[in-house]
N, C-alpha and C positions, 0 to 999 in steps of 0.2 A: 504494500500500500504506500509506503514512503517513496518508492520509486515512481509511482504514479503521481504523487504530489510534486516531486522534484521535476518530473517531465512537464507537468502542467505549468509549474513556475517558470521553467525554461522557455516554454512556448509563449507565455505571457511576456517575458522579457524580450524575446525575439520580435514579437509583434510590436512592442513598445519601441524598440530600436528601428523597426521598419517604418513606423509612423513618424518617428523623429527624422529619419532620413528623407522621407517623402515630403515632409513639411518644411524642411530646411531650405532656405533660398539657395538656388544654384548660381554660383558666381562663375561666369565664363571669362571675365576680364583678367588679363595677365597683369600683375602688379609691375609697375615700372621700378627699375632699380636705379638708385642714384649713382651718378658717376658716368664714366665713359662706357660706351658699348664696345663689344669685341671688335666690330669692324673699324671703329675709330682707333682702337689700340693697334690693330694690325696695320692700318694705314699710316699711323705715326711711325711704326717700326720700319715699314718700307721706305718712308721718307728719310728716316735717319740713316738707313743703309745707303740710300741714294746720295745723301749729303756727304757721307764718309767717302764714297767712291769718287764723287766730284772733287772733294778736297784733295784726295790722293792724286788724282789726275792733274790738278792744278799745281800741286807741289812738284810732281814729276816733271811737268812742263817747265816750271821755273828752274829746276835743276838743270834740265837739258839745255836751256838757253844761257846758262851760266849766271843766273841772278845771284847776287851776293847775299849771304846770310842763309842760304839753303844748303844743308849738309846732306850727304848721301844717306847717313843714318836716319835722318828725319824722313827722307823719302821712303826708305825701306820699311820703317816702322809704320808710316802712314799706309803704305801699300799692303802690309800684312794685316793691319786693322781692317782695312776695306775688304780684304779677302776673307778674313775670319767672320766678319759680320755678314757678308754675302752667303758664305757657307752655312751659317746658323739660320739665316732666313730661308735658305733652300731646304734645310732639314725641317723647319717648322711647316713650310708649304707641303713637303712630302708627307708629314704626319697628318696634316689636315686632309689632304687628298685621300690618304689611306683610311682615315676615320670616316670620311664621307662615303667611300666605297663600301666599307664594312656595314654602315647603317643602311645603305641602299640595297645591300644583298640580304638583309634580314627578312625573314618571312613575316608577312603581316597577319 
């Protein structure tokens, strides 16, 4: 008999939860997150890499024409910074493409 009472109590609790779920207002709006969006951050990263590469190219050009105050070490360091930043950006792009492909291949 106590199992019957527990079962009835369980059913009443489930119905109460069902009524609560049905009467709760359904919110479909996505809350906005304060701060930068992912696309803004990615765009800024691409712009920084571009600026680094342009600065490296300008420094190399200045060294090639013999401009005073430009050392070979500065040119090489700038070139390596540009190279490393571009490689890092390429790796981020590859990871994003792979993640997108993984998501698109998931069964619905």
